[in-house]
N, C-alpha and C positions, 0 to 999 in steps of 0.2 A: 504494500500500500504506500502511496506517495506520502511524503512528510506533511504536506499541506492538508491532506485528507485526515491523517492521524491527528494533526493539531486540532482540526475542527471537531473530531470525535472526542478528543480529550477535553477541549473547551466546553463542549456540550455537557459531558458527564460532570465536569467540575461545577458548572453552573447549576445543574439539577441538584447535585449533592448540597451545594451551599444554600440554595433556596429551600430545599427540604429541611435541612438542619435549622435554618432561620425560622421556619414555621413550627419546629419542634415535633416533626412527625418522623416516624421510622420509615426505613426503606420498604418494609413489608406493608405498612399502611399506605404509602404513596402508590405502591404497586396495586393494592386493592382499589384505591380511589380511581386509578387510571385504567383499571381493568387489564392489567399487564401482570404476567408471571413475575414473582419476586426475584427469581434467578436472572431473568431477562433484565430486570431493573438494575440489578447489581452489575451486569455486563455493561449496561448503558453508562452507569456512573463511572465505571473504570475505563470507558472509551473503547470497549471491545466490540461494540455493535454498530453497524451502519444502519441506523434506525430509520424506519419508514415515517413519512410525513404524518400519517394517521396516528402513529404512536407518539410522535412529537406533540401533536394536538392533545392527545389523551393525557400526556404527562403535564402539559401546560395547564389543562383544566383541573387535573388532580392537585396542582399547586395553587389553584385559584387565580391563574393568569390567562391572558390571551396569548396567541402565538407571538405577536409583536413584542410584548414585554419579556417573554422567555428568550426570544432571539436577541433582544437588546442586551440581556445579561450574558448570553453566550458570546456575543461580539466583545463585550467588556473583558471577559475571560481570555478570549483569543488575543486581544490587544496586549494583555498582561504577559501572555506566553511569548509573544514576539519581542516584547521589550526585554524579556529575561535572557534573550540569546546573546 
């Protein structure tokens, strides 16, 4: 996988984990709210899944966000990753 793609997957996972923790919910609970398997959710947070748009929307809704808000947070994480290089 190309480095840019892996960076995006990692940024997405980091953003989801940070938002989840900020809301005080477990990974298992977010998976339940999003209608996604808990193991899959763990893979997403570790940047190990190339997640489908439908599941991105489910996760956003599980976090109480719309897609734009979630992706804005992902972009912020991605920016931090590139600055750290």
